[in-house]
C-alpha positions as a Markdown table, in Angstrom:
| # | Residue | x | y | z |
|---|---|---|---|---|
| 1 | Met | 131.8 | 97.6 | 102.8 |
| 2 | Glu | 131.4 | 99.9 | 100.0 |
| 3 | Pro | 129.1 | 102.4 | 99.6 |
| 4 | Ala | 125.5 | 100.9 | 99.5 |
| 5 | Thr | 122.2 | 102.1 | 98.2 |
| 6 | Ile | 118.8 | 100.1 | 98.8 |
| 7 | Tyr | 115.7 | 100.8 | 96.9 |
| 8 | Tyr | 112.6 | 99.8 | 98.2 |
| 9 | Phe | 108.6 | 99.7 | 97.2 |
| 10 | Thr | 106.2 | 99.0 | 99.8 |
| 11 | Gly | 102.3 | 98.8 | 100.1 |
| 12 | Thr | 101.9 | 97.5 | 103.8 |
| 13 | Gly | 105.2 | 98.0 | 105.1 |
| 14 | Asn | 106.5 | 94.6 | 105.0 |
| 15 | Ser | 109.2 | 95.5 | 102.3 |
| 16 | Leu | 110.2 | 98.6 | 104.4 |
| 17 | Val | 110.9 | 96.7 | 107.5 |
| 18 | Val | 112.9 | 94.0 | 105.8 |
| 19 | Ala | 114.8 | 97.0 | 103.9 |
| 20 | Arg | 115.5 | 98.8 | 107.0 |
| 21 | Ala | 117.2 | 95.8 | 108.4 |
| 22 | Leu | 119.5 | 95.0 | 105.7 |
| 23 | Ala | 120.2 | 98.5 | 105.3 |
| 24 | Ala | 121.6 | 98.7 | 108.9 |
| 25 | Arg | 123.3 | 95.4 | 108.6 |
| 26 | Ile | 125.5 | 96.5 | 105.4 |
| 27 | Gly | 125.5 | 100.1 | 106.1 |
| 28 | Ala | 123.2 | 101.1 | 103.1 |
| 29 | Ser | 121.2 | 104.3 | 102.7 |
| 30 | Leu | 117.4 | 103.8 | 101.9 |
| 31 | Val | 115.9 | 105.2 | 99.1 |
| 32 | Pro | 112.1 | 104.8 | 98.1 |
| 33 | Val | 111.5 | 104.1 | 94.6 |
| 34 | Thr | 108.4 | 106.5 | 94.5 |
| 35 | Ser | 111.1 | 109.3 | 94.8 |
| 36 | Thr | 112.5 | 108.3 | 91.5 |
| 37 | Leu | 109.6 | 108.3 | 89.4 |
| 38 | Thr | 110.1 | 111.8 | 87.8 |
| 39 | Glu | 113.6 | 111.1 | 87.1 |
| 40 | Ser | 114.5 | 110.0 | 83.5 |
| 41 | Arg | 118.1 | 108.9 | 84.9 |
| 42 | Val | 118.9 | 107.8 | 88.4 |
| 43 | Glu | 122.6 | 108.5 | 89.2 |
| 44 | Thr | 123.9 | 106.7 | 92.3 |
| 45 | Asp | 127.8 | 106.5 | 93.6 |
| 46 | Ala | 127.0 | 103.2 | 95.4 |
| 47 | Glu | 129.1 | 100.3 | 94.5 |
| 48 | Val | 126.2 | 98.0 | 96.0 |
| 49 | Val | 122.6 | 98.4 | 94.7 |
| 50 | Gly | 119.7 | 96.6 | 96.4 |
| 51 | Phe | 116.0 | 96.3 | 95.5 |
| 52 | Val | 113.2 | 95.3 | 98.0 |
| 53 | Phe | 110.0 | 94.9 | 97.0 |
| 54 | Pro | 106.7 | 92.7 | 97.3 |
| 55 | Ile | 105.6 | 90.2 | 94.9 |
| 56 | Tyr | 102.5 | 91.2 | 92.9 |
| 57 | Asp | 101.0 | 88.3 | 90.5 |
| 58 | Phe | 104.7 | 86.5 | 91.0 |
| 59 | Arg | 106.4 | 89.6 | 89.4 |
| 60 | Ala | 108.4 | 92.5 | 90.9 |
| 61 | Pro | 106.1 | 95.9 | 90.8 |
| 62 | Arg | 106.4 | 97.7 | 87.5 |
| 63 | Leu | 108.0 | 100.6 | 89.6 |
| 64 | Met | 110.8 | 98.4 | 90.2 |
| 65 | Asp | 111.1 | 97.2 | 86.6 |
| 66 | Glu | 111.3 | 100.9 | 85.5 |
| 67 | Leu | 113.7 | 101.7 | 88.0 |
| 68 | Val | 116.1 | 99.5 | 86.5 |
| 69 | Val | 116.3 | 101.1 | 83.1 |
| 70 | Lys | 117.0 | 104.4 | 84.8 |
| 71 | Ile | 120.1 | 103.6 | 87.2 |
| 72 | Ser | 123.4 | 104.6 | 85.5 |
| 73 | Ala | 126.0 | 102.3 | 85.2 |
| 74 | Leu | 124.7 | 99.2 | 86.3 |
| 75 | Glu | 127.2 | 96.9 | 85.0 |
| 76 | Ser | 129.8 | 98.0 | 87.7 |
| 77 | Lys | 127.8 | 97.5 | 90.5 |
| 78 | Tyr | 127.1 | 94.6 | 92.8 |
| 79 | Leu | 123.2 | 94.1 | 92.5 |
| 80 | Phe | 121.2 | 91.9 | 94.8 |
| 81 | Ala | 117.3 | 91.8 | 95.3 |
| 82 | Val | 114.6 | 90.6 | 98.0 |
| 83 | Cys | 111.1 | 90.1 | 97.6 |
| 84 | Thr | 108.6 | 89.6 | 100.5 |
| 85 | Tyr | 105.8 | 87.3 | 99.5 |
| 86 | Gly | 102.8 | 86.0 | 101.3 |
| 87 | Leu | 101.6 | 82.8 | 99.5 |
| 88 | Ala | 105.2 | 82.0 | 97.0 |
| 89 | Ala | 107.8 | 83.9 | 95.3 |
| 90 | Gly | 107.6 | 81.7 | 92.2 |
| 91 | Arg | 110.1 | 82.5 | 89.6 |
| 92 | Ser | 109.8 | 86.2 | 90.3 |
| 93 | Met | 113.6 | 86.2 | 91.3 |
| 94 | Ala | 114.5 | 84.8 | 88.1 |
| 95 | Arg | 112.3 | 87.3 | 86.0 |
| 96 | Phe | 113.7 | 90.1 | 87.8 |
| 97 | Ala | 117.2 | 89.0 | 86.9 |
| 98 | Gln | 116.3 | 88.8 | 83.2 |
| 99 | Ile | 115.2 | 92.4 | 83.6 |
| 100 | Val | 118.4 | 93.6 | 84.8 |
| 101 | Glu | 120.6 | 91.5 | 82.6 |
| 102 | Ser | 118.6 | 93.1 | 79.8 |
| 103 | His | 119.6 | 96.4 | 80.9 |
| 104 | Gly | 123.7 | 95.6 | 81.5 |
| 105 | Gly | 123.6 | 94.3 | 85.1 |
| 106 | Arg | 123.6 | 91.3 | 86.7 |
| 107 | Leu | 122.0 | 90.0 | 90.0 |
| 108 | Ser | 124.4 | 88.4 | 92.3 |
| 109 | Gly | 121.6 | 87.2 | 94.5 |
| 110 | Gly | 117.8 | 87.1 | 94.5 |
| 111 | Phe | 115.9 | 86.0 | 98.1 |
| 112 | Gly | 112.6 | 85.6 | 99.0 |
| 113 | Ile | 111.0 | 86.6 | 102.8 |
| 114 | Ala | 107.8 | 85.1 | 103.6 |
| 115 | Met | 105.9 | 87.5 | 105.5 |
| 116 | Pro | 102.1 | 87.4 | 106.4 |
| 117 | His | 99.9 | 87.3 | 103.5 |
| 118 | Asn | 98.0 | 90.2 | 103.0 |
| 119 | Gly | 95.7 | 89.4 | 99.8 |
| 120 | Val | 92.4 | 87.9 | 98.8 |
| 121 | Gly | 91.5 | 85.4 | 101.9 |
| 122 | Cys | 94.2 | 86.9 | 104.2 |
| 123 | Glu | 91.7 | 86.7 | 106.9 |
| 124 | Tyr | 91.7 | 82.9 | 106.9 |
| 125 | Val | 95.7 | 82.9 | 107.7 |
| 126 | Gly | 95.5 | 82.2 | 111.7 |
| 127 | Arg | 96.9 | 84.9 | 113.9 |
| 128 | Ser | 99.8 | 82.4 | 115.2 |
| 129 | Lys | 101.1 | 81.8 | 111.9 |
| 130 | Arg | 101.0 | 85.5 | 111.3 |
| 131 | Ala | 102.9 | 86.0 | 114.6 |
| 132 | His | 105.5 | 83.2 | 113.7 |
| 133 | Met | 106.1 | 84.8 | 110.4 |
| 134 | Leu | 106.8 | 88.0 | 111.7 |
| 135 | Glu | 109.4 | 86.8 | 114.1 |
| 136 | Ala | 111.0 | 84.4 | 111.6 |
| 137 | Trp | 112.0 | 87.0 | 108.6 |
| 138 | Thr | 114.8 | 88.3 | 110.8 |
| 139 | Arg | 116.8 | 85.4 | 110.8 |
| 140 | Lys | 116.4 | 85.0 | 106.7 |
| 141 | Ala | 117.3 | 88.6 | 106.6 |
| 142 | Glu | 120.5 | 88.0 | 108.7 |
| 143 | Thr | 121.5 | 85.4 | 106.2 |
| 144 | Val | 121.1 | 87.7 | 103.2 |
| 145 | Ala | 123.0 | 90.4 | 105.1 |
| 146 | Asp | 125.9 | 88.1 | 105.3 |
| 147 | Tyr | 125.8 | 87.1 | 101.8 |
| 148 | Ile | 125.8 | 90.7 | 100.6 |
| 149 | Val | 128.5 | 91.6 | 102.9 |
| 150 | Glu | 131.0 | 88.9 | 101.9 |
| 151 | Arg | 130.1 | 89.5 | 98.5 |
| 152 | Arg | 128.8 | 86.2 | 97.2 |
| 153 | Glu | 127.3 | 85.2 | 93.8 |
| 154 | Gly | 125.2 | 82.5 | 92.2 |
| 155 | Thr | 121.8 | 82.4 | 94.7 |
| 156 | Met | 118.5 | 83.0 | 93.0 |
| 157 | Glu | 115.7 | 81.6 | 95.3 |
| 158 | Ser | 112.2 | 80.3 | 94.2 |
| 159 | Ser | 109.5 | 78.9 | 95.8 |
| 160 | Arg | 106.9 | 76.7 | 94.0 |
| 161 | Val | 103.1 | 77.8 | 93.8 |
| 162 | Leu | 101.7 | 74.3 | 94.0 |
| 163 | Pro | 102.4 | 73.7 | 97.4 |
| 164 | Ala | 101.4 | 76.9 | 98.4 |
| 165 | Ile | 97.9 | 76.8 | 97.3 |
| 166 | Leu | 97.5 | 73.3 | 99.2 |
| 167 | Arg | 97.7 | 74.7 | 102.5 |
| 168 | Pro | 94.7 | 73.9 | 104.3 |
| 169 | Trp | 93.8 | 77.4 | 105.2 |
| 170 | Leu | 93.6 | 77.9 | 101.4 |
| 171 | Val | 90.6 | 75.5 | 101.3 |
| 172 | Arg | 88.5 | 78.0 | 103.6 |
| 173 | Met | 89.3 | 80.6 | 100.8 |
| 174 | Ile | 87.2 | 78.4 | 97.9 |
| 175 | Pro | 83.8 | 80.5 | 98.3 |
| 176 | Val | 85.9 | 83.9 | 98.2 |
| 177 | Val | 87.5 | 82.7 | 95.2 |
| 178 | Ala | 84.4 | 81.5 | 93.7 |
| 179 | Arg | 82.8 | 84.8 | 94.3 |
| 180 | Leu | 85.6 | 86.6 | 92.6 |
| 181 | Ala | 85.3 | 84.6 | 89.9 |
| 182 | Phe | 81.7 | 84.6 | 89.3 |
| 183 | Gly | 82.1 | 88.7 | 89.7 |
| 184 | Leu | 84.6 | 88.6 | 86.8 |
| 185 | Ile | 82.5 | 86.6 | 84.6 |
| 186 | Val | 79.5 | 88.9 | 85.1 |
| 187 | Arg | 80.7 | 92.2 | 85.9 |
| 188 | Gly | 84.3 | 91.9 | 84.5 |
| 189 | Ala | 87.2 | 93.7 | 85.9 |
| 190 | Glu | 84.8 | 96.7 | 87.4 |
| 191 | Ser | 83.7 | 94.0 | 89.9 |
| 192 | Leu | 87.1 | 94.3 | 91.6 |
| 193 | Ala | 87.4 | 98.1 | 91.2 |
| 194 | Leu | 88.6 | 99.9 | 94.3 |
| 195 | Thr | 85.6 | 102.1 | 95.9 |
| 196 | Ala | 84.8 | 103.6 | 99.5 |
| 197 | Ser | 81.8 | 102.9 | 101.3 |
| 198 | Glu | 79.7 | 105.3 | 103.4 |
| 199 | Asp | 81.9 | 104.6 | 106.0 |
| 200 | Cys | 84.5 | 106.9 | 104.4 |
| 201 | Ser | 85.3 | 110.3 | 106.5 |
| 202 | Gly | 87.2 | 112.1 | 103.6 |
| 203 | Cys | 90.3 | 112.3 | 105.3 |
| 204 | Gly | 92.4 | 112.2 | 102.2 |
| 205 | Ile | 94.8 | 109.3 | 103.4 |
| 206 | Cys | 94.4 | 107.3 | 100.5 |
| 207 | Gly | 95.3 | 110.0 | 98.1 |
| 208 | Glu | 98.4 | 110.8 | 100.5 |
| 209 | Leu | 99.4 | 107.2 | 100.3 |
| 210 | Cys | 99.1 | 106.4 | 96.6 |
| 211 | Pro | 102.5 | 106.0 | 95.2 |
| 212 | Val | 101.3 | 106.8 | 91.6 |
| 213 | Gly | 99.1 | 109.7 | 92.1 |
| 214 | Asn | 95.9 | 107.5 | 91.2 |
| 215 | Ile | 93.4 | 108.9 | 93.9 |
| 216 | Glu | 92.3 | 112.4 | 94.0 |
| 217 | Met | 89.4 | 113.7 | 96.5 |
| 218 | His | 86.1 | 115.0 | 95.0 |
| 219 | Ser | 83.6 | 116.5 | 97.2 |
| 220 | Gly | 85.5 | 114.5 | 100.1 |
| 221 | Arg | 85.2 | 111.3 | 98.6 |
| 222 | Pro | 88.4 | 109.4 | 96.9 |
| 223 | Gln | 88.0 | 108.7 | 93.2 |
| 224 | Trp | 90.4 | 106.3 | 91.7 |
| 225 | Gly | 92.1 | 106.8 | 88.3 |
| 226 | Asp | 93.0 | 104.3 | 85.7 |
| 227 | His | 96.7 | 103.6 | 86.3 |
| 228 | Cys | 96.8 | 101.7 | 89.8 |
| 229 | Ile | 99.6 | 99.5 | 90.2 |
| 230 | Gly | 97.9 | 97.1 | 92.9 |
| 231 | Cys | 99.8 | 97.7 | 96.1 |
| 232 | Phe | 96.2 | 98.4 | 97.7 |
| 233 | Ala | 98.0 | 100.9 | 100.4 |
| 234 | Cys | 94.7 | 102.9 | 100.2 |
| 235 | Leu | 93.0 | 99.8 | 101.5 |
| 236 | Arg | 95.6 | 98.7 | 104.0 |
| 237 | Trp | 95.8 | 101.7 | 105.6 |
| 238 | Cys | 92.3 | 103.4 | 105.5 |
| 239 | Pro | 91.4 | 104.4 | 109.1 |
| 240 | Glu | 87.9 | 103.8 | 108.9 |
| 241 | Arg | 88.3 | 100.4 | 106.8 |
| 242 | Ala | 86.1 | 102.0 | 104.0 |
| 243 | Ile | 87.8 | 100.7 | 100.8 |
| 244 | Ser | 87.3 | 97.5 | 99.4 |
| 245 | Leu | 87.4 | 95.7 | 96.0 |
| 246 | Gly | 83.8 | 96.3 | 94.3 |
| 247 | Gly | 82.4 | 96.9 | 97.3 |
| 248 | Gln | 83.0 | 93.3 | 98.4 |
| 249 | Ala | 85.1 | 92.1 | 101.8 |
| 250 | Met | 87.0 | 89.1 | 99.6 |
| 251 | Gly | 88.5 | 88.2 | 102.8 |
| 252 | Ile | 90.8 | 90.8 | 102.9 |
| 253 | Glu | 92.0 | 92.3 | 106.5 |
| 254 | Pro | 93.5 | 95.8 | 106.6 |
| 255 | Tyr | 96.8 | 94.4 | 107.2 |
| 256 | His | 99.9 | 96.6 | 107.6 |
| 257 | His | 103.3 | 95.7 | 109.3 |
| 258 | Pro | 102.9 | 96.5 | 113.0 |
| 259 | Asp | 106.4 | 97.9 | 113.0 |
| 260 | Val | 105.7 | 100.5 | 110.2 |
| 261 | Thr | 103.7 | 103.8 | 110.9 |
| 262 | Leu | 101.2 | 105.9 | 108.8 |
| 263 | Ser | 104.3 | 108.6 | 108.7 |
| 264 | Asp | 106.7 | 105.9 | 107.3 |
| 265 | Met | 104.3 | 105.2 | 104.1 |
| 266 | Ile | 103.8 | 108.9 | 103.9 |
| 267 | Asp | 107.2 | 109.5 | 103.8 |
| 268 | Arg | 107.9 | 106.7 | 101.3 |
| 269 | Val | 105.8 | 108.7 | 98.8 |
| 270 | Gly | 107.4 | 111.9 | 99.1 |
């Protein structure tokens, strides 16, 4: 196998465990995309380059799109991408492939791996369903690794959004969605602004975790800036469970992958 590098981004640890598994199978080095943020150009000798990331609003995170622009000699490399998703991947892989193509590369494979939903209403997903997903993803990762090792071409996975939103547990989210919509109508985007409750201990972990430096501590309290990318690592990893969207629960549990530690997350920022 040719030299390989996998660039990854994660907020909950889901994409990190997938990136680790693929790296072990194909002999790739792992690079957090956050380590490239200050670089104007990313040079790599790897002949195989992968991108692993979660889906935000059925798209790759902005940081991944920005990375593609920076990688040198993209056209000469075997490229693949893997997204992790809770509800549906939609056409996120096709969109990411277009971005890669617009900068001279070609995505040889794009895959989606289902992971526990961790957005609005995630508390309504049954624990047995979550446990099943945490076991099942490894089989898909093995299939993807074999595809890469054999240098196959042409697979671009997608999943339909409509069947996903018709799942029975999503019906229980209707009150949450209604509350969210009402807040947006009455208060605008401010109703979803990240905030810390009185339970905040001022530990500063949220600021350490923020991949884009959008959180600063003032008088022992976190203050959010205006360039949040929506990874919600601050919310997921707060030891006091003090962070929320607009002070509302929104059915969000502070989920993070059980095989990823806080140290792993802080390392991916540095």
